C-alpha positions, 0 to 999 in steps of 0.5 A: 521486463517480464509482465509478472514484474509489473504492478497491478494496473487499475482500469476505468472499469475496475475503478468504477466497480471498486466502491461496489465491491468495497461496500459488499465486503464491508457489509459482509464483515459487519454481518460476520461480526454480528453473527459469529464470535468476535474473539475467534474471528480476530484470532484467525485474522491476527494469524493471517496478518501476522504472516503477511505483516512480517513479509510486508515489513521485511520487504519495506525495511530491506533497502534501508537495512542494506546500508548497515551491513558491512562490506565483508558481510557473508551474504549467501544466496538461497532459492525456495522453489515449489513446482507442480507437475513434471517434465514439460508440464512442470509449472512453478508455483513459488520461486523465491530468491533471497539472501542472508541479508533478507533473512536478517530483515525477516528475523527483525520483522518477526520480532515485531510480529510476535510483539504485535501478536502477544500485545497488540501494541499500537506501535507494532500495529502502525509498523505493519500498517505502514508496511502494508500501505507502502506495498500497496502504493508500490503494487497498485498502478493508475494509468491515467488521471481520468481513472484516478478521478473515477476511483477517488470520486467513487470512494468519496461517495462510499466513505461518506455514505458508510460513515454518515449514513450508517454505523457499519464502517465505524463498527467494523473498524473498532471490531477488526483487530488487525493492522488495517488501520493506523491508530494515533493515541489521544492520551499519549501525554497522560499514559505514554506508550500505554495509551489506550484512547485512539483515533483511527485512519484506515489504510485505504485513506493512505493507499488510494490517494497515494497511488493517485499522487504516484501517478502525478509524480510520473506525469511530472517526470513525463513533462521533462521539466526537472520539476515535481510541481504536481507531486509536491502540490498533491502531497501538500494537499494530502497533508492539508486534507488530513489536517482538516479531517482531524480538525473537523473531528475534534470540533464535532466529536464524531468520526469523519470520512477522511476521503471527504476532505482528501479527495477534493484536496488531492484532485482540486489542488493539482487541477488548479496548478494545471489551469494556471500552467495551461496543462490541463489537456496534457494532464488528462491525455497523459497515459502512464505505462508501467515503466520503472522509475529511478530508485524504485526496484519493481517487485512481483505481486506480494506475497508470492514474489519471485526474487528478493528486493536485493536480487531484483535490484541486481537483476535490473542492473544486469538487464541495463548492461545486457538488455537482451538477457531476460529471466523466465518467471511464471506470473504470480497472483496476489 
């Protein structure tokens, strides 16, 4: 596989610096909202996430939508190519291959995008939020458990400090009108779809534990025991931690840092299983490569991708049958 088709691997240095960078970004956003008009900031952010949300949602629903197209559907191939320079110095800036099915998915996603832009409805927000989360878990890659523990431990401290120590995170979350969080209507039974009293869950509370759970899934596969005990354990641990967060929030009537409960659960439960199975050494010595797992077609860095999900899947099948064949692509950045 070309290196541009690999996920972004998080090193231990990246994991250690992540809470510091996140803190600076959060504080910068807080000051930005204090200095400038919130209305104009959110208008700019809405347009930005409108475009990204459409692309993310289209990529997410594409595999599912392919099942609904009839076999005789007239599916034509297209390519959007943008280059810089000429001759031998010509460099590809955008090389995006797509087909008619992808255009249908893009049209459906655009409907959701217009709905979100006009109404800011919580369902449209959650659709975009889920799409961002799935793309985030796909594109970010932890290579070992130690790095995952450093990342989760650092963000554990980050989350606790900014929620309990200051009002910065809660203020930004309430001011930031963009699908960077999932919202859950607390008055759904009273007002139905017009509910306006929400509990919030940041996408970071989904993606960060999610990439750690994905690492444990790869560790399960590396054991070659045809069981996914670490994946299922961490998945159940995540549900338990999230449920505990909601319970504590309702008891104390105060915003809770979800990672305060998710991090100990997602690390502690699998570690207990490893202790019981005598596989602690194997767990921490496991080094995950960027191999492509079954049923997970790889995508280049979003949003400047090279190849649609459907065309990439076809390309993978061709490479399996002709391993020496390789398509040349230029690396793209997020």
